[in-house]
N, C-alpha and C positions, 0 to 999 in steps of 0.2 A: 608567757615562757611555764603556767601550771596544764595548760590545754597539750602541748609541745611533750609532755611529759609523758601523757597519757595520752598519745599514739602511734598505734603500732603500723611500721611499714613491712609488708610480705612485698619481693623482689623475685620474681619469675612467678611465669601461671601457667609450669607444668602442671603434672599430677601431683606434684607435693606440692606446687606454693598454694594450688588450690585448692588442697586438703585441709593443708592448713588456716587459709581465708575463712572456708568451709565454719572449720569450727570456731575460729575464732568471731565469728557472726554468733556463731548459736550459743556457745557459752555466754559473751557480751547481753545476747537477747535476753539469754534463761534467768541471769545474774542481776539483770537489770545495771548492770557495769557502768560508769562512767569513762568508759573507751572508745576511742574511735580509732577506723580501720583502713588502711590505702595501701591498698594492690598496684603495683606497679610492674610492669608488663615493656619491655623491650624493641618488640616489632608488633607486627600488625595484627597479632594472631595468639590465641593460644592452645593450651595444650602439645606445648614443647616439643618431646619424642612421640606422641600419640596424636597421630597425621593421618586425616580418613579424606579420600579421596573419593567424587561421584562422579564415577565415568559412563554415559549412557544413564540408565537404570538402577546400577549397583554400586556398592559402595566400599571401595575398597580403602586396605591400609598399607601405610608408604613407609609406617613407624614402626612402633613396634605391634605386633598383627593377634597376639592374641593375650588374655590373663593367664596366668594357671592360682587353680581357685583350693589349694589341697591348702594353703593356708585360709584365714577367714575372713582377714581386713578387708577385703576387696568386698565379699559379698555381704558384709553387715553395710557399708557402705551400699550398695546398691539395694538393699533395703529400705535406709534410710531415704532412699531419692526416691524408693517408690518405681524402682527400673525394672522390677523383676519379668514384666511381660518381654519386654525387652531384648531379653537376652540368649542367647542360642549356644548351642554347647557342641564341642568340638567331637563328631562320632569320627571310627576305624581307627581308633584309640592311639596307636603307635605307631610314629614313623620307622621306618624300614632304615637299615644302614648301608650306606656305599665304600666298600674297601675292598680290595685287590678284583679293580676292576667288575664288580657283580654285586646286586642288591640281596640283603640279607633280611628277613622278618622274625621276630622274636614273639612268639606265641606265648608262651607261658607267661604267668605273672608274676611282673618286677616290677624296682623303683629306679628311676632312673637309666633301666637296660639290664641292672643288676638284678639276678632270680630272687627272688622269695622262698624258693626252696632248695638246699641241695643239687639233690637228685635230678634238678629241673637242667643243670650246667650240662649236660650232655645232651642237650637238644639245641644246644650252642653250634651252629654250622658251620659259623663266624671263627672259632676257633679249631686250633692246634689240636690235639691230643696230652698234650704235653700243654697246654697253653688251662687244659679244663685238670689237671691233675694240679696242674700249682693255685686254681684255683679253692681246689676241696682242701688242698692241705695250707695254705695260709687259712682257710673260716675258721680251717680246726686249731689250727696252733699260733693265729696271730696274739704277739703282746706288746705289740708297739704303740705305746701310750703318745697319749696328745699333747701338742702345747701349744703356743698359742704361735711359731713360725711350721708346722705339721703342716706344709702345701697341700691340696685337694689332691694331687697326682704321686705323692707318698703316701698320706691318710688311704685311698683307696688300693693302691698296689701289697701296702700292708696287711692290707684285709680282703682281697678277693684277689690278688694277683695281676701278674702286669696285664696280660695279655688284653684278659677284659676288662683290664681300665682302659687302657689306649684305645681299641678296635669298638665299646661300646659304650663305658659309661662315662669316660671325654665329653665325645660328641655332646651325649646328653648333657652333660655337666656347664659345655662351651654353650651349646643353644639356648639356655634359662639365661646363664647371667652376662655375656656375650664380655669372657674379663682371661688373662691367661692360668689355667689351672694347677701348669708349676712351677707361678713366682705367688700366689692368692692360698691365704689360712683358708684352710676347714671350717673354723671356726667365726673368722671371718664371714664365706658364704653361705653355709649351710651349719651352725650350732645346731638346730633340732637334729640332724641326724646323732651328731656327736652327743647329745643329750640325750638321745634314744639307746643307742647303741649302749652309754651307760648303763644306762637302768635297765635293761635286760642283758647285758654281759655279752653280746655280738653284735656285727652289723646281720645278719644272717638274719636273728630273732628277731630284732626293731625289726626289720621290716616285713617279716609274716606276718608280724602278734599287731599290724601298724595298713590294715587293710585300705584305709584309706589314700595313703600315700604314693600306691599303684599305679604304675600308669596305663592307661586304657580311656576307653569312651570319658566326657562329660570332664575331662580334667582341668583343659582350659577352655573360657568360656571370650564371645566379641558380643555386638549386638548388631539388631537387623541393620542399623545403619551406620556400621562399623563403629570402631573404640571413644570416637569423639562425642554416644552418643555421653559419654560419662562426662569429661570432662566439661562437655556444653551444659548438664546439669547443674555441674557444679556453679561456672560460671553462672549459671543462670542466678543462682542463689548468691551471690557473690559482687554480680554485676554492678550496682549502686555506689561499689569500692573499686574498681579498677579502673586506671589507666591505661590507654594503648600508646606506641610509640613513644612510650618515657623510657628512656635508656638511663640508665644508674653506673653510672663514670665514676663517682669516690663515696666511699662514708669516710668520714671524717668526725672523730670526735668535739665532743665543745660543751657547752659550760653545763651546771647540775646535773652528770651525766643522763643528757642528751645528746646525739649526733646527729647533723648532716648530712642529708645528702644530698648529693649534684647532680641534678639531671639534665641530662643530656649537654651536658656543660654549660648553659646556660641559666637554673633556674635553682633555689634549692629550696628543701622544707627539710623541718626540725623534730624529731621523733624520740620516743622513749625508748623503744625496743625494736629490733629489724631482724628479718628473720629473711635468711637469705637462701631460694635458693631455686640456683642458676644452675649452670654446666659446673663443677670443677673449674675447667680452662679458666674463667670468669674472674677468682678471686684474686687475683695479684692484681687487677684491675683494681677494681674495688677499693683493697686498702693500702695506701700510701706510709708502708709505716714500714721505719728498716727493721725493726723486730722480730716483722713477718715473714721477709723477705726468702728466709732462708729457709723453712714451710717451703712456699706456695712457688719457689723454682724448683723442688724437686717432687708437684704436684705432673704426672706423666695422664694425660690422655688418650685415648684410640676412639679409631675411625672403623664406621662400617657402611655397606652401602647397601641398598634396597634395588632389588628392582621386579620391573611385573611385566611380567608378557601374558600378550594374549593369544592362543593359538586356535588353529581350525577344530574343532572337535575331532575326538577318533589319533590325534597325531600322537600319541604316548604309547607307541610299540612297548614297551619294557616297562607297563608299569607297577606302579609299588605296591603291595599288600596294606598299610597303612595308608595315611592322610599326607605325607611325605616324605623326608630322606631326609636322613643324617653324616655326613660326609667324614670318617674318620681324617685324621690329619696324614696320613701314610698315604699321601694319593697326591698324582698330579694335577688335581681338581684347584680349580681359582673358587669353587661353591663351597660355602661352611654347611647351611643346610637348605632346603627347596621345601615348599610348602605348595598342596596339591588344591587348591580352596574350592573347588564341588567336591572335590571328597570328602575337604576337612567339615565343610558347611552348608547346612541342609536347603540355607535359601540359596544358592548356590548350583546344587545339585544339577538342575533342568540347562540349567546354561548353553545354548547352541555352540559354546567356545572352552578351548580347556583356560583357563588361568592356571596359572604359573608366578609364584611367589619366589626368589632367588635372595639369599643374601650372601655378600662377599665382601672379600675382603679385611676377612680374621689375621691376627700373629702377624707375619712380616707383607702380609699381603698389603697392606695397607696402601700402596703405591700405584694399587688399582685402580682407587679413588680418583688419580689425578690423570687416570685417560680419560678421555673424551666419550661421550654415553656412546656414537660409532662404536670405538673399540669397544668397550666394555661390552658392549652387545655381540659384537661379534665373538670374544674370549667366553661368553660366555653359552652361549651357542652353542661353539662348540661342546661345553663341558655337559648341556643339557643331553646331544646327541648319547656322547658316550654313555648317558646315567639312565637316561631315560629313551634313549630311541628316539627321539623327533628330529626331525631331517625338514620341515616344514618353515616357511621363515614365518614368520610373528605378524599375528595380523595389527598389533600395538608393542609398541615397550615403554612400562615408565622407568627414569632410574631416579633413586632421591640419595642424595650422599652427608650421610647425620657424620661432619667432620667435626674430632675434637669432643664426641659427648659424652663417651663413656668413662669413667676413671679409670687408668690405667691401673690394678691394684699390684701392689708386689709387696716385698717384706721389707721395703726399704718407706714406703711408705706409708703402712701400716704402721711401724715404728715413728713414722712420722707425727700422723695422724691424732692421736691421742695427745700429743705432744701442740700440735694444732690446737686442735679442741681447748686443753688446757692453758693457752693462751689468748684464745680470744674471751673465752671463759672470766679469766683474772684482770687482762687487760682490756679489755670491751663487752664490759658486761652486759645485757639486756640484750645483747647478736646470740641469733643462733646459726650455723651452717644444716643446714638438711638436700638430702634430692638423694639422688642413683649414687650408692659407692660412696657416702657417707656414715651409713650405717647398716650394712645393706646391699642388696640390688636388685633390681625387678619392681615392678609396680607394686605390687605388696609391699614391700620393704617403705618403698617411698607414701604409701599411703600411713604404715603404721609408723611411721618418724611423724607425718603430719600429724595426725593424732597425738604424738607426746608431746611434737615440740611447740603444738597451742596452747596444752595443759603449761608447759615450763615458761612462757609468757607471760599468760594471764598471772604466776604466779607471784613471777619478780613486780611484773606491774602490781602490784597488787599487794603487796612489801614497801615498792618504793612512792607510791601515792598513798601509804596508809588506809585502804580501802577494805575495809572489815566487815 
């Protein structure tokens, strides 16, 4: 029993779970703690939504495609793992925006498409004259307060006008966070920008005063051999603790503040603390507790698809000035965004083929993921012809469906989430939920959560086991 009380189980080996495991192992070793680490992965691979494929001599990502490094959690971890020499940085800074059946490019300094200087609004051909006037009026006269139910769209519309929000800012925010801007609180999605606005007095001053936030070259990174370089490096550090094909089917309370974990419905292990770093859709399967059912039944998830196309060199007739395209919601395209990989990444620049990554299925388009690969290909090729002028057949085509993999944020979910976390904290002390959407979105957020949760677990077990 004493050994069980000192055992930590991490469920899931996505970026959050691997970061937690890495931090726990490091703390246990540095402080010489009598704690045991166990990492359980239900599938045969690690990495979660970070998934790199090797096609020929190229390493191409078919999940998360890059990491925005305008916050430092990822770079700190990369330096710890000594991966700096493997990093590649994005080029040709900003994506174009597809709206009104044409491409628009923003040359001036901006943050998620929002101009850093008010006078630059006159350079935005995508906006009507009225839209530009509305932007100027709202940047000077906005008195909108921010509260926990201020959506991203409402927050931006009150500060930069409805046109700039809808046609420019929303595609940028949607691409980064993969969630609904109308039902997600700005404080949940991007608390940093709210705090900076409060500090500087208005949003424009906050953007201008923080050039590190501006869109441009080098804001996003990957690795020479894809994003799995990061998850593989983390796995290497903790591999002796990781068990694959160990699907956790239930977590049950046991005696003396321990928990029984059912694995593959045929084996059990007793632990003193658990970090659940799985997709949110899995939570309701793990806790057979009537008191938690109401919380879990309201959890909504969303799906997204990614398609990789290889075309003959020179087939892009309508070339974007940037390294890809963001699609505004007011068009009839099935595509959310396009990444022109040859242009974005230096190591793919000289390829004798055009490598195009396409995200699709956002919002009400999720039904598209249920179509066959051939049907998806046909729909996307029609859109690529309209947006990029591509009429050639692809050399090859890869489709990846990420089904129910992202938390669908809503105000109801936001109301329920603190109550769920409190219920877990009070009724299941020693169990922690972490991952994309639990406390923020994106890889940076997952790494930050991993850092914080590992410290909480160590503090909890020290107290439980009287370790000083």
